[in-house]
N, C-alpha and C positions, 0 to 999 in steps of 0.2 A: 803366761810370762813371770820368771824368775826375778824378784824384789829386787836383787841386786842387779841381773841383768838391764832390767826398765831404769833404775837410779844411773846406770850405769850409760844407757843411750840419754838419756835427758841432758846432762852433763854434756856428753858431745855435740848435741846438738847445738845447746845453748852457745856451747865453747862458738860453735863453728857459726853459729848467729851474731855472735860477737864481734870473730873477727871477719866476718862479710861485712858488717858495720863499720868497723874501723876503716879495710881496705876502702871502701866508701868516702871514707870522709878524709881520709887522706887525700884521695883523688880527688874529691873536690875544694878541698883546699889547694894543692896543686893548681889545679885549673885556675881557679880564680887568685890565683899568686900569692896565697897568705902565706904567713910562714907558719909553718908548725911547730906548735908550744913540746912544754919538755911531754915526756915520754909517758908519765906517769898521769897526767892529768890530761893528757888523750884517751888513754884507756879510759877513764872517767867517765869521759864525757859521753866516750863510746858503748859505755855500758847504760847510762842514761835512754841513750837516745834507744837503745832495742829494748831496754823496757818501759818507756814510753810507745813503743811499735807495738809491745806486746799489751799493753792496757788497748789500745786504738781497737787492735784487732779483735780482744774480749769483747768490748760493747757492740763495736761493730757486729760482730757474730752473734751475739745474742741478739740483736734487733732484727737481722736479715731470719733466723730463725724463727724472732716471735710472727715475723710476717709472713713467711711461707704456712707458718700451723692456720695464721686466720683466711689466707686463700683457700686452705686447704678445706676450715670448716665452713665457709662459705657454697665450695663445690659441693662439699655433702648434704649442706642448707638447700641448698637447688635441686639435687636427687631425689630426696623424702617427700620434695610440695610435690 
C-alpha cells in the first residue's frame, strides 16, 4: 500500500474515532443534564479520552496475545509427550 494512502487512512480513522468520542461525550453530558463547556476545551477532553482508549487497547491487546501464545505452547507440549 502506498505510504501516502496509508497515512491518509490513519488520519481519517483517527478523526472518525475522535468525532465518535465527541458525540458520545456530548450525549452523556446532555443525559446527565450537565452544561457543555466551551468547544475548544470539549475537543481537548475528547482527544484525551480517545488517546486513553488507544493505550488501554494496546496494553490489553498485548496481554491477550501473550495468553494466546501460552495456551498454544502448552498445547504443543502436550502433543509432544
